[in-house]
C-alpha positions as CSV (number, residue, x, y, z in Angstrom):
1,M,4.3,-20.0,-13.9
2,G,2.5,-18.8,-10.4
3,S,-0.4,-19.6,-8.4
4,E,-3.0,-18.3,-5.4
5,Y,-2.8,-17.0,-2.2
6,R,-5.6,-16.3,0.2
7,T,-3.4,-14.2,3.0
8,A,0.5,-12.5,2.6
9,I,2.3,-10.8,5.0
10,G,5.0,-8.9,4.7
11,A,7.1,-5.7,4.4
12,K,7.2,-2.9,1.5
13,F,10.2,-0.7,0.5
14,W,9.5,2.9,-0.1
15,P,9.0,4.4,2.6
16,G,9.6,1.8,5.0
17,A,5.4,0.2,5.8
18,L,4.8,-3.0,7.2
19,T,1.5,-4.8,4.6
20,I,-0.9,-7.3,4.9
21,K,-3.1,-8.4,2.3
22,H,-6.6,-10.8,2.6
23,F,-8.5,-11.8,-0.3
24,I,-12.5,-11.7,0.4
25,K,-13.3,-12.8,-2.8
26,D,-11.1,-14.1,-6.0
27,D,-11.1,-11.8,-7.6
28,A,-10.7,-8.7,-4.7
29,A,-8.7,-7.5,-1.5
30,L,-8.1,-6.0,1.4
31,E,-4.6,-4.1,1.6
32,G,-3.6,-3.0,5.0
33,I,-0.5,-1.0,5.5
34,A,1.6,0.6,8.3
35,Y,3.8,3.2,7.2
36,F,7.4,4.4,9.4
37,W,9.3,6.8,7.6
38,E,11.3,9.6,9.2
39,H,8.5,12.3,9.9
40,G,5.4,9.8,11.3
41,F,3.7,7.1,11.0
42,R,0.5,6.4,8.7
43,F,-1.7,3.9,7.8
44,T,-3.8,3.0,4.5
45,G,-6.6,1.1,4.0
46,L,-7.3,0.0,0.9
47,Y,-9.8,-1.8,-1.0
48,E,-8.4,-3.8,-4.5
49,F,-10.0,-5.0,-7.6
50,H,-7.6,-7.4,-8.8
51,G,-7.7,-9.7,-12.3
52,D,-5.1,-12.0,-14.0
53,I,-2.8,-11.3,-16.4
54,N,-3.7,-14.6,-18.6
55,S,0.2,-15.0,-20.8
56,A,1.5,-14.9,-17.2
57,P,0.5,-17.5,-14.7
58,G,0.7,-16.1,-11.3
59,L,0.0,-12.5,-12.3
60,K,-2.1,-10.3,-12.0
61,W,-2.6,-6.7,-11.9
62,Y,-4.7,-4.8,-9.0
63,V,-6.3,-1.5,-8.9
64,G,-8.2,0.5,-5.9
65,P,-9.4,3.0,-3.8
66,G,-8.7,3.9,0.0
67,A,-7.8,6.2,2.7
68,H,-5.1,6.8,5.2
69,I,-4.6,8.6,9.2
70,G,-1.3,9.2,10.4
71,W,0.3,11.0,12.8
72,Y,3.4,13.5,12.7
73,N,6.7,12.9,14.8
74,N,8.4,15.8,14.8
75,G,8.4,18.8,12.9
76,Y,7.6,19.2,9.6
77,W,8.6,21.8,6.6
78,Y,6.1,19.7,3.6
79,H,4.6,22.2,0.3
80,D,6.0,25.7,2.3
81,H,4.2,24.7,5.8
82,Y,4.6,23.4,8.9
83,Y,3.7,20.5,10.4
84,D,4.2,20.5,14.2
85,D,4.8,17.4,16.5
86,G,1.4,15.3,16.8
87,A,-0.3,17.0,13.8
88,A,-2.6,14.6,12.1
89,S,-2.8,13.1,8.8
90,F,-5.8,12.1,6.9
91,G,-6.7,11.7,3.4
92,I,-7.8,9.8,0.7
93,D,-5.4,6.5,-1.2
94,G,-5.8,4.5,-4.6
95,V,-2.9,2.2,-6.1
96,L,-2.6,0.7,-9.5
97,G,0.2,-2.5,-9.0
98,L,1.2,-5.6,-10.4
99,D,1.4,-8.8,-7.7
100,Y,3.1,-12.0,-8.4
101,K,3.0,-15.5,-6.6
102,F,5.8,-17.7,-7.0
103,R,4.4,-20.9,-7.5
104,G,5.8,-23.8,-5.5
105,A,6.9,-21.1,-2.8
106,P,5.1,-18.9,0.0
107,I,6.3,-15.8,-1.5
108,A,4.5,-13.7,-2.7
109,M,6.2,-10.1,-4.9
110,S,4.2,-6.6,-5.9
111,L,5.3,-3.2,-7.7
112,D,2.5,-0.4,-6.9
113,I,1.6,3.0,-7.3
114,N,-0.4,5.3,-4.3
115,P,-1.7,8.5,-5.3
116,Y,-3.1,10.3,-2.3
117,F,-4.3,13.3,-1.6
118,E,-3.8,15.2,1.9
119,F,-7.2,16.6,4.1
120,L,-5.8,18.6,6.8
121,H,-4.0,21.4,7.7
122,H,-2.3,22.2,4.1
123,P,-4.6,20.2,1.1
124,Y,-2.2,18.5,-1.2
125,A,-1.7,15.4,-3.4
126,N,1.1,13.1,-3.8
127,V,2.7,9.9,-4.9
128,W,4.3,6.4,-2.7
129,G,4.6,3.1,-3.9
130,G,6.7,0.4,-4.2
131,L,8.3,-2.7,-3.9
132,G,6.2,-5.4,-1.4
133,I,7.5,-9.2,-0.6
134,K,5.3,-11.3,1.1
135,F,5.2,-14.3,2.4
136,T,1.9,-16.1,1.8
137,F,-0.2,-19.0,3.3
C-alpha cells in the first residue's frame, strides 16, 4: 500500500541523471531532469499528468510533454553526423511511466520511457528512459 507526496529529489539511471519532481496539482507535476552522459549534458523539463491505478494503492501512471537543451562535451558521431565539442542540443520530449510511493517510507520509484526529437544539427528521434529512485517530502 502506498501514499502520496508533494516533492521528490533523486537519481535516474539510463543515462545517469539527477531529478526533481514537484506536484503543482493533485494530478499534475513538473519534473526537471539533469542528464550527465559520456558525450555531454542535457536538461529536460516535463509537464506530467498523473492518474491513480485503482487496484494498486500508491501506484500512479503518468504521461506528458516537455523539452530539452544541452551541450556535447567532446566530438561525437551519431546517425552519420558529427557533433563538435560545445555543440548545442535542443528538442521536444515526452514521457510515459509508472510511479510508486512506498507507504511509511520517504521513498518513491519510477519506471518510464522518454521519447525525444532532436532539432539542431542533424534532426533525429530516439528514446531514453529508466529507473528512478527518489527521496520524498
